[in-house]
Structure formats: structure tokens, C-alpha cells
C-alpha positions in Angstrom: 1.4 93.4 48.8 1.3 96.0 46.1 3.9 94.1 44.0 1.5 91.1 43.8 -1.3 93.5 42.7 0.9 94.7 39.8 1.3 91.2 38.3 -2.3 90.2 39.1 -3.7 93.3 37.3 -1.3 92.8 34.4 -2.6 89.3 33.9 -6.1 90.7 33.8 -5.1 93.3 31.2 -3.4 90.6 29.0 -6.4 88.3 29.2 -8.9 91.1 28.5 -6.8 92.1 25.4 -7.3 88.5 24.2 -11.0 88.8 24.8 -11.1 91.9 22.7 -9.3 90.0 19.9 -12.0 87.3 20.0 -14.9 89.8 20.0 -13.3 91.7 17.1 -13.0 88.5 15.1 -16.7 87.8 15.7 -17.7 91.2 14.6 -15.5 91.0 11.5 -17.3 87.8 10.5 -20.8 89.1 11.1 -21.6 88.6 7.4 -19.6 85.5 6.8 -21.8 82.6 5.6 -22.1 79.8 8.2 -19.7 81.5 10.7 -20.0 80.4 14.3 -19.0 82.9 16.9 -16.3 82.2 19.5 -16.4 82.9 23.2 -13.4 83.2 25.5 -13.3 81.0 28.6 -11.3 82.1 31.6 -10.0 80.7 34.9 -8.4 82.2 38.0 -4.7 81.4 38.6 -3.0 79.6 41.4 -3.7 80.8 44.9 -1.1 81.5 47.6 -2.3 79.8 50.8 -1.2 82.0 53.6 -3.4 80.2 56.2 -5.1 76.9 55.3 -8.8 76.7 56.0 -9.5 74.7 59.1 -6.1 75.5 60.8 -6.1 76.4 64.4 -7.1 79.9 65.2 -6.2 82.1 68.3 -8.2 79.9 70.6 -7.1 76.2 71.0 -10.6 75.0 70.6 -11.3 77.1 67.4 -10.3 76.7 63.8 -10.1 79.3 61.0 -13.2 78.7 58.9 -11.9 80.3 55.7 -8.1 80.7 55.9 -6.3 83.3 53.9 -6.0 82.7 50.2 -4.6 85.3 47.8 -5.1 84.9 44.1 -2.6 85.7 41.3 -4.8 86.8 38.5 -6.6 85.2 35.5 -5.8 83.3 32.4 -7.4 82.4 29.1 -8.0 78.6 28.9 -10.0 78.2 25.8 -12.0 79.7 22.9 -15.2 77.9 22.7 -16.9 78.0 19.3 -20.7 78.3 19.7 -22.5 76.1 17.1 -25.9 77.6 17.4 -28.0 77.6 14.2 -27.7 80.8 12.2 -30.7 82.4 10.4 -31.5 80.8 7.0 -31.7 83.4 4.2 -33.5 82.7 1.0 -31.1 83.7 -1.8 -33.0 82.2 -4.7 -29.6 81.2 -6.2 -28.9 77.8 -7.7 -26.4 75.8 -5.7 -27.0 77.8 -2.5 -27.6 75.1 0.1 -28.1 75.5 3.8 -28.1 72.9 6.6 -31.0 73.1 9.0 -29.5 71.0 11.8 -26.1 70.0 13.2 -24.5 68.5 10.2 -21.5 69.6 8.0 -20.8 69.5 4.3 -17.8 67.5 3.5 -15.2 68.7 1.0 -11.8 67.5 -0.1 -8.7 69.8 0.4 -6.2 70.4 -2.4 -4.4 67.1 -1.7 -7.6 65.3 -2.8 -7.6 63.1 0.4 -7.9 65.2 3.5 -11.6 65.9 4.4 -12.6 69.3 5.6 -16.0 70.3 7.0 -18.0 73.4 6.5 -21.4 75.0 7.1 -20.9 77.3 4.1 -23.2 76.0 1.4 -22.4 78.5 -1.3 -21.4 76.2 -4.1 -20.5 76.7 -7.8 -19.9 74.7 -11.0 -16.3 74.6 -12.2 -15.4 74.2 -15.9 -15.8 70.4 -15.8 -19.2 70.7 -14.1 -18.0 69.6 -10.7 -19.8 71.2 -7.7 -17.1 73.1 -5.8 -16.7 75.7 -3.0 -15.7 79.3 -3.7 -12.1 78.1 -3.3 -12.6 75.4 -5.9 -12.6 72.5 -3.5 -14.8 69.5 -4.5 -17.4 67.9 -2.5 -16.4 64.6 -1.0 -19.5 63.1 -2.8 -17.9 64.0 -6.1 -21.0 65.5 -7.8 -20.6 66.5 -11.4 -23.4 68.3 -13.4 -23.7 67.5 -17.1 -23.1 70.6 -19.2 -26.6 70.5 -20.6 -28.4 70.3 -17.2 -30.0 73.4 -15.8 -31.9 74.3 -12.6 -29.8 72.2 -10.2 -31.6 71.7 -6.9 -31.3 69.7 -3.7 -34.0 68.0 -1.7 -34.3 68.0 2.1 -32.8 64.5 2.0 -29.8 65.6 0.0 -30.8 64.3 -3.4 -29.3 66.5 -6.1 -31.2 66.8 -9.4 -31.4 69.0 -12.5 -33.4 69.5 -15.6 -32.5 68.7 -19.2 -34.1 71.3 -21.5 -34.6 68.6 -24.2 -36.6 66.5 -21.7 -38.0 68.9 -19.0 -40.4 66.3 -17.6 -37.8 63.9 -16.5 -35.4 65.1 -13.7 -31.8 64.2 -14.1 -30.2 62.6 -11.0 -26.8 64.1 -10.3 -26.0 62.5 -6.9 -26.5 62.3 -3.2 -25.1 64.6 -0.5 -24.0 63.1 2.8 -23.5 65.2 6.0 -21.2 64.6 8.9 -22.0 65.2 12.6 -19.6 65.4 15.5 -20.2 64.7 19.2 -18.2 67.8 20.1 -18.1 70.2 17.1 -16.4 72.8 19.3 -13.4 70.6 19.2 -12.9 70.9 15.4 -9.9 72.9 14.3 -10.6 76.0 12.1 -8.2 76.4 9.2 -9.9 79.5 7.6 -11.9 79.7 4.4 -15.0 78.6 6.5 -13.4 75.2 6.8 -12.7 72.9 9.8 -10.7 69.7 10.1 -10.9 67.0 12.7 -9.0 66.9 16.0 -9.0 64.3 18.8 -11.2 66.6 20.8 -14.0 66.5 18.2 -15.1 63.0 19.0 -13.8 59.5 19.4 -10.5 59.3 17.4 -11.5 62.6 15.9 -14.1 60.9 13.6 -17.7 62.0 12.9 -20.3 60.3 15.0 -22.5 60.1 11.9 -22.0 60.3 8.1 -25.5 60.0 6.7 -28.0 61.4 4.3 -29.8 64.6 5.4 -33.0 63.9 7.1 -31.7 60.8 8.9 -29.8 60.6 12.2 -29.1 64.0 13.8 -27.5 65.9 11.0 -30.6 67.9 10.0 -32.0 68.6 6.5 -30.7 70.6 3.5 -32.5 73.6 2.2 -32.4 74.5 -1.5 -31.6 78.1 -2.4 -30.9 79.1 1.2 -27.7 80.1 3.0 -27.0 80.0 6.7 -26.1 83.4 8.1 -23.4 84.0 10.8 -24.8 83.5 14.3 -23.0 86.6 15.6 -25.3 88.9 17.4 -23.9 92.4 16.9 -25.6 94.0 20.0 -24.4 91.2 22.2 -20.8 91.5 21.0 -20.9 95.3 21.5 -22.1 94.8 25.1 -19.3 92.3 25.6 -16.8 94.8 24.1 -17.9 97.6 26.4 -17.8 95.3 29.4 -14.3 94.1 28.5 -13.1 97.7 27.9 -14.3 98.8 31.3 -12.7 95.8 33.0 -9.4 96.7 31.2 -9.6 100.2 32.5 -10.3 99.0 36.1 -7.2 96.7 35.9 -5.1 99.6 34.7 -6.4 101.6 37.6 -5.3 98.8 39.9 -1.8 99.0 38.5 -1.7 102.8 39.0 -3.0 102.4 42.6 -0.4 99.8 43.4 2.3 101.9 41.9 1.3 104.9 44.0 1.3 102.7 47.1 4.8 101.5 46.4 5.9 105.1 45.9 4.5 106.0 49.2 6.4 103.2 50.9 9.6 104.2 49.2 9.2 107.8 50.4 8.8 106.8 54.0 12.6 106.7 54.5 13.2 110.3 53.2 
């Protein structure tokens, strides 16, 4: 019936609006360090079974091979975050670190206890010499750079060192970075500021499957004076946007068509 078409097409328009929201957020973060694009996942809604497949047909010896099943539209069931590696850009800046692999940096939130995870390796020194994020959050590994130390660098295995100008031939050990890896990183919960926190969907009990030094396990290695770019592909997102827009217009056309059919039926009695 045309009335069913109205609700079915409306569900399509609502879902497509959500997809545009996802695409717009991806495009807004095309230059966000370490950003991982999102993808909407959709499913069809419950079907009305007018005739069950396999029921008897007109002939006593025959059965209906397909039945009659009428759908009721579509729904958004998830936003999957795609953790593909972004391009590594050489910035030449001290304390710019990138992860070449599947790991995450671990930082402490403002309460000093909750651990958050990030792919954004743009770090800074605070007034006490602590290595912190742009929001001032400390690394879980609690690295502190002495005031006299310059040229801080990180090795591929996460060893952080610097140079003392009074003794330039002897590197100063600052600390060791550890990275975390999850069995299902798409299950992490984003809290903004390039940060994620655990959830039960991220792995067993929401805990990392590994917390190890870079270069061991499956976390990858760290790159000094590099930053990981967003993995958003602008052309791909624009194609998705155009496709979504066209689908939205088609659903709107379905509503207009159903409305015209209902008007025709209403006018039959006149």
C-alpha cells in the first residue's frame, strides 16, 4: 500500500541524513592528526510475511517458492571506525611521534587514573618538563625531561633520549614508551580530543590485548619527528556524499509518488 511506502521511504531519508552526518564529520577531520574515518552500517527492517515461502500454491501439488515478503525500510545499526594506517608525514619537530602499526599511545585523563588511548603523537613539554598532549594530559609512562636536556628523540623501540649540551657525547635516558593494542579497536569509545577510552566491545573485559614496547608484539614501531595524518580520503567521501544525496532524493520522490497515489484513491469517490 502507498501508506507503507510513506513510512518506508521516510526511514530511508532519516537513515541517509545520518549517513551525511558521518561523512561530514569525516571531511571536517581530514586534517586531524591520527583521525580514523567512520563508516555507517545499515540493515533492512522487519518484513511483513504476507505469504510464507513454501506454502501451498494454487495447485495442491505445488508450493510457492518465494512467498510474499514486504519490507519496512532501513535503519542505522552502527558506525564502524576504520583503523587503517594514515600517511606518515615528516614534520622535523621535536616530540612529534608517529606509530607505524596498530598500537596506541596511553595518556592519563584529568583524574590522573583513567587511561585514554590516542594515535595523535603531537606531544609537548609542560613547565615541569613533563611530556604531555596538546590538552596537557600526561603520558601514562610519566616521562619528564630535565630542563637542561635538548633534542629529545624516540627510537623505533620507544626509548626516549635527549642531549645535555655540557656532555653532548653521552645521551640522556628519559624513559620508555609502551603502546597498547586492542583486538577490536573499532569497539573503543571516542571522547573527542583525539582520545578513546575502553569499552566491553574493544576486547576481553575491555582491556588491551597487549601493552608492550614498540617493536615487539603487534603494536608496531614509533617514528621520531613524524605525525600520522588522517586516513580520510576526500575523493572517496565526496563520492559517498553524492551517492547519499541521490538516494535521499529518490526516497523523497517515493514519498511524493505515494502521496499522489493516495490522492488519486481519495478522489475516486468524487
